[in-house]
BABAKOL-874337 format. One record per residue: x negated, y negated, z of N, C-alpha, C in turn; residue number from 0; residue in one letter. Coordinates in steps of 0.2 Angstrom, whole numbers, always signed. Example, Ala and Ser with C-alpha at 12.3 -4.5 7.8 and 13.67 -1.06 7.14 Angstrom:
2
> -66, +28, +39, -62, +22, +39, -66, +16, +39, 0, A .
> -64, +11, +35, -68, +5, +36, -64, +0, +39, 1, S .
This chain:
349
> -80, +56, -458, -73, +56, -456, -71, +49, -455, 0, M .
> -65, +47, -457, -63, +40, -456, -61, +39, -449, 1, S .
> -60, +32, -447, -57, +30, -440, -50, +33, -440, 2, S .
> -46, +32, -446, -39, +35, -445, -39, +42, -444, 3, Q .
> -43, +46, -447, -43, +53, -445, -45, +55, -438, 4, E .
> -50, +50, -435, -52, +51, -428, -46, +50, -424, 5, N .
> -42, +45, -426, -36, +43, -422, -31, +49, -422, 6, S .
> -30, +52, -428, -25, +57, -428, -27, +64, -425, 7, E .
> -34, +65, -424, -37, +71, -421, -37, +70, -413, 8, S .
> -35, +64, -410, -35, +63, -403, -28, +61, -401, 9, L .
> -23, +65, -401, -16, +63, -400, -15, +60, -393, 10, P .
> -20, +61, -388, -19, +59, -381, -23, +52, -380, 11, E .
> -26, +50, -386, -31, +44, -385, -28, +38, -389, 12, A .
> -30, +32, -388, -28, +26, -391, -34, +23, -393, 13, Q .
> -34, +21, -400, -40, +17, -403, -39, +10, -402, 14, A .
> -44, +6, -399, -43, -1, -398, -46, -5, -404, 15, T .
> -46, -11, -404, -48, -15, -409, -56, -15, -410, 16, A .
> -59, -13, -404, -66, -13, -404, -69, -6, -405, 17, H .
> -64, -1, -406, -66, +6, -407, -67, +10, -401, 18, G .
> -65, +7, -395, -65, +10, -389, -59, +14, -388, 19, A .
> -59, +20, -384, -54, +24, -383, -52, +24, -376, 20, V .
> -45, +23, -374, -43, +24, -367, -37, +29, -367, 21, E .
> -36, +32, -362, -31, +37, -361, -24, +33, -362, 22, T .
> -19, +37, -364, -12, +35, -365, -9, +33, -358, 23, A .
> -4, +29, -358, -1, +27, -352, -4, +21, -348, 24, G .
> -1, +19, -343, -3, +14, -339, -9, +16, -334, 25, D .
> -15, +13, -335, -20, +16, -330, -19, +13, -323, 26, P .
> -15, +8, -322, -14, +4, -316, -7, +6, -313, 27, F .
> -5, +12, -315, +2, +13, -312, +3, +14, -305, 28, A .
> +8, +11, -302, +9, +11, -295, +10, +19, -292, 29, D .
> +6, +21, -288, +6, +28, -286, +12, +29, -281, 30, P .
> +15, +23, -279, +21, +24, -274, +18, +25, -267, 31, G .
> +23, +25, -262, +21, +25, -255, +20, +33, -253, 32, L .
> +16, +34, -249, +15, +41, -246, +21, +43, -242, 33, P .
> +22, +49, -242, +28, +52, -238, +27, +50, -231, 34, A .
> +33, +48, -228, +33, +45, -221, +32, +51, -216, 35, H .
> +27, +50, -211, +26, +55, -206, +29, +52, -199, 36, K .
> +33, +56, -196, +36, +53, -190, +31, +53, -184, 37, P .
> +31, +48, -180, +26, +48, -174, +29, +52, -169, 38, R .
> +25, +54, -164, +27, +58, -158, +33, +54, -154, 39, I .
> +33, +48, -154, +38, +44, -151, +45, +45, -154, 40, Q .
> +45, +46, -161, +51, +47, -165, +54, +54, -163, 41, D .
> +50, +59, -161, +53, +65, -160, +53, +67, -153, 42, I .
> +50, +64, -149, +49, +66, -141, +51, +59, -137, 43, D .
> +57, +60, -134, +60, +54, -130, +55, +53, -124, 44, E .
> +52, +58, -121, +47, +57, -116, +41, +53, -118, 45, R .
> +39, +54, -124, +33, +50, -126, +36, +43, -128, 46, A .
> +42, +42, -130, +45, +35, -131, +45, +32, -124, 47, A .
> +47, +35, -119, +48, +32, -112, +41, +30, -110, 48, K .
> +36, +34, -111, +29, +32, -109, +27, +26, -112, 49, R .
> +28, +26, -119, +26, +19, -123, +30, +13, -120, 50, S .
> +36, +15, -118, +41, +9, -116, +38, +7, -109, 51, E .
> +36, +11, -105, +33, +9, -98, +26, +6, -99, 52, R .
> +22, +8, -104, +16, +5, -106, +17, -3, -108, 53, A .
> +22, -4, -112, +23, -10, -115, +26, -15, -109, 54, V .
> +30, -12, -105, +33, -16, -99, +27, -17, -94, 55, A .
> +22, -13, -93, +17, -14, -89, +12, -20, -91, 56, F .
> +11, -20, -98, +7, -26, -101, +11, -32, -100, 57, L .
> +17, -33, -101, +21, -39, -100, +21, -41, -93, 58, F .
> +22, -36, -88, +22, -37, -81, +15, -40, -79, 59, F .
> +10, -37, -82, +3, -39, -80, +2, -46, -83, 60, L .
> +5, -48, -88, +4, -55, -91, +8, -60, -86, 61, S .
> +13, -58, -83, +17, -62, -78, +12, -63, -72, 62, M .
> +9, -57, -70, +5, -58, -64, -1, -62, -65, 63, V .
> -4, -62, -71, -10, -66, -73, -8, -74, -73, 64, A .
> -2, -75, -76, +1, -82, -76, +2, -85, -69, 65, T .
> +4, -81, -64, +5, -83, -57, -2, -84, -54, 66, V .
> -7, -80, -56, -14, -81, -54, -17, -87, -57, 67, G .
> -15, -89, -63, -17, -95, -66, -15, -101, -62, 68, F .
> -9, -101, -60, -6, -106, -56, -9, -106, -49, 69, I .
> -10, -101, -46, -13, -100, -39, -20, -103, -39, 70, A .
> -24, -101, -45, -31, -104, -45, -31, -111, -45, 71, S .
> -26, -114, -48, -26, -122, -48, -25, -124, -41, 72, Y .
> -22, -121, -37, -20, -123, -31, -26, -121, -26, 73, V .
> -28, -115, -26, -33, -113, -21, -40, -115, -22, 74, I .
> -43, -115, -28, -50, -116, -29, -52, -124, -30, 75, F .
> -56, -126, -26, -58, -133, -27, -62, -134, -34, 76, P .
> -62, -140, -36, -65, -142, -43, -73, -141, -42, 77, V .
> -76, -142, -37, -83, -143, -36, -86, -136, -34, 78, D .
> -83, -131, -33, -85, -125, -30, -89, -121, -36, 79, K .
> -95, -119, -34, -99, -115, -39, -101, -109, -36, 80, I .
> -100, -103, -40, -102, -97, -37, -106, -93, -43, 81, V .
> -110, -88, -40, -114, -84, -45, -110, -78, -47, 82, F .
> -109, -77, -53, -105, -71, -56, -109, -68, -61, 83, I .
> -111, -61, -60, -115, -58, -65, -111, -56, -71, 84, F .
> -113, -56, -77, -119, -59, -79, -119, -66, -82, 85, P .
> -114, -70, -79, -113, -76, -82, -117, -81, -78, 86, F .
> -120, -80, -72, -124, -84, -68, -120, -89, -64, 87, G .
> -122, -95, -63, -118, -99, -58, -113, -103, -63, 88, H .
> -107, -102, -61, -101, -105, -65, -96, -108, -60, 89, V .
> -92, -112, -62, -87, -115, -58, -82, -110, -57, 90, S .
> -80, -109, -51, -75, -103, -49, -68, -105, -52, 91, V .
> -67, -112, -52, -60, -114, -54, -60, -112, -62, 92, L .
> -65, -115, -66, -65, -113, -73, -65, -106, -75, 93, N .
> -69, -102, -71, -69, -95, -72, -62, -92, -71, 94, F .
> -59, -94, -65, -52, -91, -64, -47, -93, -69, 95, A .
> -47, -99, -71, -42, -101, -76, -43, -98, -82, 96, L .
> -49, -97, -85, -50, -94, -91, -49, -87, -91, 97, G .
> -50, -83, -85, -49, -76, -85, -41, -75, -84, 98, L .
> -38, -78, -80, -31, -77, -79, -27, -79, -86, 99, T .
> -28, -85, -89, -25, -87, -95, -26, -82, -100, 100, L .
> -33, -80, -101, -34, -75, -106, -31, -68, -105, 101, G .
> -30, -66, -99, -27, -60, -98, -19, -60, -99, 102, V .
> -16, -66, -97, -9, -67, -99, -8, -67, -106, 103, A .
> -11, -71, -110, -10, -71, -117, -12, -64, -121, 104, L .
> -17, -61, -118, -19, -54, -122, -14, -49, -120, 105, F .
> -11, -49, -114, -6, -44, -112, +0, -45, -116, 106, C .
> +2, -51, -118, +8, -52, -122, +7, -50, -129, 107, I .
> +1, -51, -132, -1, -49, -138, -1, -41, -139, 108, G .
> -5, -38, -134, -6, -31, -134, +1, -28, -133, 109, A .
> +5, -30, -129, +12, -27, -128, +16, -27, -134, 110, G .
> +16, -33, -137, +20, -34, -143, +17, -29, -149, 111, A .
> +10, -28, -149, +8, -24, -154, +9, -16, -153, 112, V .
> +8, -15, -146, +10, -8, -144, +17, -6, -145, 113, H .
> +22, -11, -144, +29, -10, -145, +30, -9, -152, 114, W .
> +27, -13, -157, +28, -12, -164, +25, -5, -167, 115, A .
> +20, -3, -164, +16, +3, -167, +19, +9, -164, 116, R .
> +23, +9, -159, +25, +15, -156, +32, +16, -155, 117, T .
> +36, +11, -155, +43, +11, -154, +47, +8, -160, 118, L .
> +45, +3, -163, +49, +0, -168, +48, +5, -174, 119, M .
> +53, +4, -179, +52, +8, -185, +46, +7, -189, 120, S .
> +43, +12, -192, +37, +11, -196, +38, +13, -203, 121, D .
> +44, +14, -205, +46, +15, -212, +45, +9, -216, 122, V .
> +40, +10, -222, +39, +5, -226, +45, +4, -231, 123, E .
> +47, -3, -232, +52, -4, -236, +50, -9, -242, 124, M .
> +49, -6, -248, +47, -10, -253, +53, -15, -256, 125, P .
> +51, -21, -258, +56, -25, -260, +53, -29, -266, 126, A .
> +57, -29, -271, +55, -33, -278, +55, -41, -276, 127, E .
> +51, -44, -280, +51, -51, -280, +58, -54, -283, 128, R .
> +60, -59, -280, +66, -62, -282, +66, -70, -282, 129, H .
> +70, -73, -285, +71, -80, -284, +72, -83, -277, 130, E .
> +70, -89, -276, +70, -92, -269, +77, -92, -267, 131, I .
> +82, -94, -272, +89, -94, -270, +92, -87, -271, 132, A .
> +93, -84, -265, +95, -77, -265, +103, -76, -267, 133, A .
> +105, -72, -270, +112, -71, -272, +115, -68, -265, 134, P .
> +122, -68, -265, +126, -66, -259, +124, -59, -257, 135, P .
> +124, -55, -262, +122, -48, -260, +116, -47, -256, 136, E .
> +111, -51, -259, +104, -50, -255, +104, -53, -248, 137, V .
> +108, -59, -247, +109, -61, -241, +112, -56, -236, 138, K .
> +117, -53, -239, +121, -48, -235, +116, -42, -233, 139, A .
> +112, -40, -238, +107, -35, -237, +102, -37, -231, 140, Q .
> +99, -43, -232, +95, -46, -227, +98, -46, -220, 141, V .
> +104, -48, -219, +107, -48, -213, +108, -41, -210, 142, L .
> +110, -36, -215, +111, -29, -213, +104, -26, -211, 143, A .
> +98, -28, -215, +92, -25, -213, +90, -28, -206, 144, D .
> +91, -34, -205, +90, -37, -198, +93, -34, -192, 145, F .
> +99, -32, -194, +103, -29, -188, +100, -22, -187, 146, K .
> +99, -19, -193, +96, -12, -193, +89, -12, -189, 147, Q .
> +85, -17, -191, +78, -18, -187, +79, -19, -180, 148, G .
> +84, -23, -178, +85, -24, -171, +87, -18, -167, 149, A .
> +92, -14, -171, +94, -8, -168, +88, -3, -167, 150, A .
> +84, -2, -172, +79, +2, -172, +73, +0, -167, 151, E .
> +72, -6, -166, +67, -8, -162, +69, -7, -154, 152, S .
> +75, -5, -153, +77, -3, -146, +78, -10, -142, 153, G .
> +78, -16, -145, +78, -22, -141, +84, -22, -136, 154, F .
> +90, -20, -139, +96, -20, -135, +96, -14, -130, 155, G .
> +94, -8, -132, +94, -2, -129, +89, -1, -123, 156, R .
> +83, -4, -125, +77, -3, -120, +77, -9, -116, 157, R .
> +81, -10, -111, +81, -16, -107, +75, -17, -103, 158, K .
> +71, -12, -101, +65, -13, -97, +60, -18, -101, 159, L .
> +59, -16, -107, +55, -20, -112, +57, -27, -113, 160, I .
> +64, -27, -114, +66, -34, -116, +66, -38, -110, 161, R .
> +67, -36, -104, +67, -40, -98, +60, -42, -96, 162, N .
> +55, -38, -96, +49, -39, -95, +46, -44, -100, 163, T .
> +47, -43, -106, +45, -48, -111, +48, -55, -110, 164, M .
> +54, -55, -109, +57, -62, -107, +53, -65, -101, 165, F .
> +52, -61, -96, +48, -64, -90, +41, -66, -92, 166, G .
> +38, -62, -96, +31, -64, -98, +31, -71, -102, 167, A .
> +36, -71, -107, +36, -77, -111, +39, -83, -107, 168, L .
> +43, -82, -102, +45, -88, -98, +40, -90, -94, 169, A .
> +35, -86, -91, +30, -89, -87, +24, -92, -90, 170, L .
> +22, -89, -96, +16, -92, -99, +16, -99, -100, 171, V .
> +22, -102, -102, +22, -110, -103, +20, -114, -97, 172, P .
> +21, -110, -91, +20, -114, -85, +12, -115, -84, 173, L .
> +8, -111, -88, +1, -113, -88, +0, -120, -91, 174, S .
> +3, -121, -96, +2, -128, -100, +5, -133, -95, 175, G .
> +10, -132, -91, +12, -137, -86, +7, -139, -81, 176, V .
> +4, -133, -79, -1, -134, -74, -7, -138, -76, 177, M .
> -9, -138, -83, -14, -141, -86, -13, -149, -85, 178, L .
> -7, -151, -84, -6, -158, -83, -9, -161, -77, 179, L .
> -11, -156, -73, -15, -159, -67, -21, -162, -68, 180, R .
> -24, -160, -74, -30, -163, -76, -30, -170, -78, 181, D .
> -24, -173, -79, -23, -180, -80, -24, -184, -74, 182, L .
> -25, -181, -68, -27, -184, -62, -21, -183, -57, 183, G .
> -23, -185, -51, -18, -185, -45, -12, -190, -46, 184, T .
> -7, -189, -43, -1, -194, -44, -3, -200, -41, 185, L .
> -2, -206, -44, -4, -212, -42, -1, -214, -35, 186, P .
> +5, -212, -34, +9, -214, -28, +10, -221, -28, 187, E .
> +7, -224, -22, +8, -232, -22, +1, -235, -23, 188, D .
> -4, -231, -25, -11, -233, -26, -12, -240, -30, 189, K .
> -7, -240, -35, -8, -246, -40, -5, -252, -37, 190, L .
> -2, -252, -31, +1, -257, -28, -4, -260, -22, 191, R .
> -9, -257, -21, -13, -259, -15, -21, -259, -17, 192, H .
> -25, -263, -14, -32, -264, -16, -35, -263, -9, 193, T .
> -42, -264, -9, -46, -263, -3, -46, -269, +1, 194, M .
> -42, -275, -1, -42, -281, +3, -37, -280, +8, 195, W .
> -39, -282, +14, -35, -282, +20, -37, -288, +25, 196, S .
> -33, -289, +30, -34, -295, +34, -41, -294, +38, 197, K .
> -45, -299, +37, -51, -299, +41, -57, -297, +37, 198, G .
> -56, -295, +31, -62, -292, +26, -65, -298, +23, 199, K .
> -72, -299, +24, -75, -304, +21, -76, -304, +14, 200, A .
> -77, -310, +11, -78, -310, +4, -85, -310, +2, 201, L .
> -87, -305, -1, -94, -304, -3, -96, -306, -10, 202, I .
> -101, -310, -11, -103, -312, -17, -106, -307, -21, 203, N .
> -103, -306, -27, -105, -300, -32, -112, -301, -34, 204, M .
> -115, -307, -34, -122, -307, -36, -127, -307, -31, 205, N .
> -126, -309, -25, -131, -309, -20, -129, -304, -14, 206, T .
> -123, -301, -15, -121, -296, -10, -121, -299, -3, 207, N .
> -120, -305, -2, -120, -308, +4, -113, -311, +5, 208, E .
> -111, -312, +12, -104, -315, +13, -104, -323, +11, 209, P .
> -98, -325, +9, -98, -332, +6, -95, -336, +11, 210, L .
> -98, -342, +11, -96, -348, +16, -92, -353, +11, 211, R .
> -88, -357, +14, -85, -362, +10, -90, -367, +6, 212, P .
> -95, -369, +10, -100, -373, +7, -104, -370, +1, 213, E .
> -103, -363, +0, -107, -360, -6, -103, -362, -12, 214, D .
> -97, -364, -12, -94, -366, -18, -93, -373, -19, 215, L .
> -95, -376, -25, -94, -383, -26, -88, -383, -31, 216, T .
> -85, -390, -31, -80, -391, -36, -81, -390, -43, 217, V .
> -77, -385, -46, -78, -384, -53, -82, -377, -54, 218, G .
> -85, -374, -48, -89, -368, -49, -84, -362, -49, 219, S .
> -87, -357, -52, -83, -350, -53, -88, -345, -50, 220, L .
> -85, -341, -45, -89, -336, -41, -85, -330, -41, 221, T .
> -88, -324, -42, -85, -318, -41, -86, -314, -35, 222, F .
> -81, -311, -32, -82, -308, -25, -79, -301, -25, 223, A .
> -81, -297, -20, -79, -290, -19, -77, -290, -11, 224, K .
> -73, -285, -9, -71, -285, -2, -77, -282, +2, 225, P .
> -78, -284, +8, -83, -281, +13, -82, -273, +13, 226, E .
> -88, -270, +13, -88, -263, +14, -88, -259, +7, 227, G .
> -87, -262, +1, -87, -259, -5, -94, -260, -8, 228, L .
> -97, -254, -8, -104, -254, -11, -104, -251, -18, 229, E .
> -109, -253, -22, -110, -251, -29, -112, -243, -29, 230, E .
> -115, -241, -24, -117, -234, -24, -111, -229, -22, 231, T .
> -105, -232, -20, -100, -228, -18, -97, -224, -24, 232, A .
> -95, -218, -23, -92, -214, -28, -86, -217, -31, 233, E .
> -82, -220, -28, -76, -223, -30, -76, -231, -32, 234, D .
> -83, -233, -33, -84, -240, -33, -80, -243, -40, 235, F .
> -81, -239, -45, -77, -242, -51, -70, -242, -51, 236, Q .
> -67, -237, -47, -60, -237, -46, -57, -242, -42, 237, T .
> -61, -244, -36, -59, -249, -32, -60, -256, -35, 238, Q .
> -66, -257, -38, -67, -264, -40, -63, -266, -46, 239, I .
> -60, -260, -50, -55, -262, -55, -49, -265, -52, 240, A .
> -48, -264, -46, -42, -267, -43, -43, -273, -38, 241, K .
> -49, -273, -35, -51, -278, -30, -55, -284, -33, 242, A .
> -57, -284, -39, -62, -289, -42, -58, -296, -41, 243, A .
> -62, -300, -38, -59, -307, -36, -63, -312, -39, 244, L .
> -60, -318, -41, -64, -324, -44, -61, -330, -39, 245, M .
> -66, -334, -37, -65, -339, -33, -67, -346, -37, 246, L .
> -63, -351, -36, -64, -357, -40, -62, -363, -35, 247, V .
> -66, -368, -34, -65, -373, -30, -62, -379, -34, 248, R .
> -56, -381, -32, -52, -386, -35, -51, -392, -30, 249, I .
> -51, -398, -32, -49, -403, -28, -42, -402, -26, 250, K .
> -40, -402, -19, -34, -401, -17, -28, -405, -20, 251, P .
> -30, -411, -22, -25, -415, -25, -23, -413, -32, 252, E .
> -28, -409, -35, -26, -407, -42, -22, -400, -42, 253, D .
> -21, -397, -36, -17, -391, -36, -10, -392, -36, 254, I .
> -6, -390, -41, +1, -392, -43, +5, -387, -39, 255, K .
> +4, -381, -38, +8, -376, -35, +7, -376, -27, 256, D .
> +13, -377, -24, +13, -377, -17, +10, -371, -13, 257, K .
> +13, -365, -15, +10, -359, -12, +3, -358, -13, 258, R .
> +1, -360, -19, -7, -359, -21, -11, -363, -16, 259, E .
> -8, -370, -14, -12, -374, -10, -12, -371, -3, 260, L .
> -6, -368, -1, -6, -365, +6, -10, -359, +7, 261, E .
> -11, -355, +2, -15, -349, +2, -23, -351, +1, 262, W .
> -24, -357, -1, -31, -358, -2, -35, -361, +4, 263, S .
> -41, -362, +4, -45, -365, +10, -49, -371, +7, 264, H .
> -47, -377, +9, -51, -383, +7, -52, -383, -1, 265, Q .
> -46, -381, -5, -47, -381, -12, -50, -375, -15, 266, G .
> -52, -370, -11, -55, -364, -14, -49, -359, -15, 267, I .
> -48, -357, -21, -42, -352, -22, -45, -346, -25, 268, V .
> -42, -340, -23, -44, -334, -25, -39, -330, -29, 269, A .
> -41, -328, -35, -36, -325, -39, -39, -318, -41, 270, Y .
> -35, -313, -43, -38, -307, -46, -41, -308, -53, 271, S .
> -47, -305, -53, -51, -306, -60, -48, -301, -65, 272, K .
> -43, -297, -64, -41, -292, -69, -35, -295, -73, 273, I .
> -36, -296, -79, -30, -299, -84, -24, -295, -83, 274, C .
> -18, -298, -83, -12, -295, -83, -9, -292, -90, 275, T .
> -14, -293, -95, -12, -290, -101, -13, -283, -102, 276, H .
> -20, -281, -102, -22, -274, -103, -28, -273, -98, 277, V .
> -29, -277, -93, -34, -276, -88, -41, -278, -89, 278, G .
> -42, -282, -94, -49, -284, -95, -52, -289, -90, 279, C .
> -58, -289, -88, -61, -294, -83, -61, -301, -86, 280, P .
> -58, -306, -82, -58, -313, -84, -65, -316, -82, 281, I .
> -68, -320, -87, -74, -322, -85, -76, -329, -88, 282, S .
> -71, -332, -91, -72, -339, -95, -68, -344, -91, 283, L .
> -71, -349, -89, -68, -354, -85, -69, -361, -88, 284, Y .
> -64, -365, -88, -65, -372, -91, -64, -377, -85, 285, E .
> -69, -381, -83, -69, -385, -77, -64, -390, -78, 286, Q .
> -63, -394, -83, -59, -400, -84, -52, -398, -83, 287, Q .
> -50, -392, -86, -42, -391, -86, -41, -385, -81, 288, T .
> -46, -382, -78, -45, -377, -73, -41, -371, -76, 289, H .
> -43, -370, -83, -40, -364, -86, -45, -359, -86, 290, H .
> -43, -352, -86, -47, -347, -87, -45, -343, -93, 291, V .
> -50, -340, -96, -48, -337, -103, -50, -329, -102, 292, L .
> -46, -325, -104, -48, -318, -105, -51, -317, -112, 293, C .
> -57, -314, -112, -61, -314, -118, -58, -308, -123, 294, P .
> -54, -304, -121, -51, -298, -125, -46, -301, -130, 295, C .
> -41, -304, -127, -35, -306, -132, -33, -313, -130, 296, H .
> -38, -317, -127, -37, -324, -127, -31, -326, -122, 297, Q .
> -29, -322, -118, -24, -324, -113, -27, -330, -109, 298, S .
> -23, -335, -108, -25, -341, -104, -21, -342, -98, 299, T .
> -24, -344, -92, -21, -345, -86, -23, -351, -83, 300, F .
> -18, -355, -80, -19, -361, -77, -20, -360, -69, 301, D .
> -26, -361, -67, -28, -359, -60, -26, -365, -55, 302, L .
> -24, -371, -58, -21, -376, -54, -14, -376, -53, 303, S .
> -11, -371, -57, -3, -371, -56, -1, -363, -55, 304, D .
> -4, -360, -50, -2, -353, -49, -4, -348, -53, 305, G .
> -9, -350, -57, -12, -345, -62, -7, -343, -67, 306, A .
> -2, -347, -69, +3, -345, -74, +0, -344, -81, 307, R .
> +3, -340, -85, +1, -339, -92, +3, -345, -96, 308, V .
> -2, -348, -99, +0, -354, -104, -1, -352, -111, 309, I .
> -5, -346, -112, -6, -344, -119, -8, -337, -119, 310, F .
> -6, -333, -125, -8, -327, -125, -3, -321, -123, 311, G .
> -5, -315, -124, +0, -310, -123, +1, -307, -116, 312, P .
> -2, -310, -111, -1, -308, -104, +6, -309, -102, 313, A .
> +8, -304, -98, +15, -305, -96, +17, -309, -90, 314, G .
> +12, -309, -85, +14, -313, -79, +7, -316, -76, 315, H .
> +8, -320, -71, +3, -324, -69, -2, -319, -65, 316, A .
> -8, -322, -64, -13, -318, -60, -11, -318, -52, 317, L .
> -12, -312, -49, -10, -312, -42, -15, -316, -38, 318, P .
> -13, -320, -33, -17, -324, -28, -18, -320, -22, 319, Q .
> -24, -321, -19, -26, -318, -13, -26, -324, -8, 320, L .
> -23, -323, -2, -23, -328, +3, -30, -327, +7, 321, R .
> -33, -333, +8, -40, -333, +11, -40, -338, +17, 322, I .
> -45, -337, +21, -46, -342, +27, -53, -341, +29, 323, G .
> -55, -343, +35, -62, -343, +37, -62, -340, +44, 324, V .
> -66, -335, +45, -67, -332, +52, -71, -336, +57, 325, N .
> -72, -333, +63, -75, -337, +68, -82, -339, +66, 326, D .
> -85, -335, +62, -92, -336, +60, -93, -340, +54, 327, E .
> -88, -343, +51, -88, -348, +46, -88, -345, +39, 328, G .
> -87, -338, +39, -87, -335, +32, -80, -334, +29, 329, Y .
> -79, -335, +23, -72, -334, +20, -70, -327, +21, 330, L .
> -64, -326, +22, -61, -319, +23, -54, -319, +20, 331, E .
> -52, -313, +19, -45, -312, +16, -40, -311, +22, 332, A .
> -34, -314, +21, -29, -314, +26, -24, -309, +25, 333, L .
> -25, -304, +20, -21, -298, +19, -23, -296, +12, 334, G .
> -18, -292, +9, -19, -289, +2, -15, -294, -3, 335, D .
> -16, -292, -9, -12, -296, -14, -5, -294, -13, 336, F .
> -1, -299, -14, +7, -298, -13, +10, -294, -18, 337, E .
> +7, -294, -24, +9, -290, -30, +4, -286, -33, 338, E .
> +6, -281, -37, +1, -276, -40, -4, -280, -45, 339, P .
> -10, -279, -45, -15, -283, -49, -15, -279, -56, 340, V .
> -17, -283, -61, -18, -280, -68, -12, -279, -72, 341, G .
> -12, -275, -77, -6, -275, -82, +0, -272, -78, 342, P .
> +6, -274, -81, +12, -271, -78, +13, -263, -80, 343, A .
> +16, -260, -76, +17, -253, -77, +24, -251, -75, 344, F .
> +27, -245, -78, +34, -244, -78, +37, -243, -71, 345, W .
> +33, -241, -66, +36, -241, -60, +36, -247, -55, 346, E .
> +33, -252, -58, +32, -258, -54, +38, -261, -52, 347, R .
> +44, -261, -56, +50, -264, -53, +50, -271, -53, 348, G .
């Protein structure tokens, strides 16, 4: 029997080029959507009310958790460690923040999912692919579908859900605001003051001993810290970043600035070691010109003329510390710096 006779004897089959046979029609035909089955909430208003209350409860719980997140920031200290089974010893602050923020976000998501699955319309709406630029009738249809979806979701009619959802969404961003606390405490006026005060001795950074005028020779450069500041102190780096001092002895007749001469002692001048550009420590001194150079960006200051800027990107002169000698013959500060040390900041005025 020929292949043509085989084809004629199988009216429901189709012969392929390779002799294979497949059934007539499209084997990948779209079976269509199953028949829609209404949910209990669609036919029982009491069930719908229960779902509404459940969604509202989740949104309300999210609000409570957000308030708990903020309260945790205020109540729990950073260094408090507790044992929590099965996690072991953990930071109570971190544990409270993670738990409350997780509950707040989870409840918003769970409430939205429960709302969509029980109260919003679950009728599937097939739509054909179309060009990106929709014709006017499609735009009108989309707008009508949106209005229909809004009406079916009960967003306008179910005020309890709507109001609690707004409350949860309004409170959750406050968690992000509270995280700004991790940037540190507010500076207040801390940038304007250092540890220097009247009567504090100048301590040599190398020997950790009080300085006498005879310890400094003309042309020498010495670094000092305020009395009472120890390297073992927890806030040493914070304090020395503002209080670091450099001492230079210049012949009094070589000092050009009148105030600089009045604030010095026998030609010993004390200036902040912190560069006024970006806060680098200044350490390079040229004896003949009395210039100090910042190694970071080459800002140069004239210590014989009020430490004014003569080169580089620094914006203003180095602050000078007024010094004198106490009854025991040691160099001491006669007050704090008259202006903030280091780089300029926007609140400086």
